[in-house]
N, C-alpha and C positions, 0 to 999 in steps of 0.2 A: 494332482494335490486340489482339494478345492478352495474355490475362493473363499479370502477370509475376509469376515465381516466387518472387519475396521478395514477402512480404504486409509485416503487423502487425511493426511493431520492436519488440520486448519489454526495458524496463528491466533490466537486469541490472546486477551486478555485474562489471566491464572488468577487465581484467588489459591494461596497456599493453605496445606494440611499438611498434619502430619499424620501418622497412620503407622502401626506394626502389620507385618503380613506372615502369613508362614512359610517357612523357608520351602515349603511345594510348592506356594504360590506365588511366589518369588521366581522360584525356577522355569516357571510355566510362562510367567511374565515376559521373562530372556528367553526362553524357546520361541514365544508369540512373536516378538520383536524379531528376532532374526529369522523366522519364517516369512515376515513381512517387506525384511530387506531384500528376502531370497524372491518374492511374488515381483514386486514392483522397485525395486530398488531404492527402495526409500529407508536413509540408515535411520534408527529412531529411538530414543533413551527408551527402555522401558518404561521408567515410571511417569513417560508421557500417556503412556496407553491406559494407566487406570481412568482418567474421566472420560474417554470415547468409549472404554468399555461400559464404566457404569451408566453413560450416557443411554447408550444402546440397550443394557439390562432393563433400564427403569423405563423406556419408551416402549419398548415391547411385555411389560410387567400389565398382564389387563385387572388383575388386584389394583393395582397401583392406581393403574391410570381411573378404574371407575372410583375409587376414593378421593382421589383428587377433583374429581367431576361434582360428587355429593358436597366435597369442603368447599369449593370455588362457587357453588352455585348459588343465587338469589335466595335470601330467606321471604320466606310467603309474608306479607303483609306491609315489607319497610317498603316506606313511601306511597302506601294507598292513605286515602284518608278525604 
């Protein structure tokens, strides 16, 4: 089995959100948690996988990274004078 992309989960102060998932996504999330437990012996609540999965997705999305750089770049002319 190939190595899973989500490794050990860090204990961080969470922010609670509520989301509805399609049943198929929920089943896959449960299956991923089971695979993670088999791979490294770390049993984890499937819901705790959502944040690291989203973080990894956003970190590897080139379009998002480009948009983020564009939105955070300093405006030309600000502070000049």
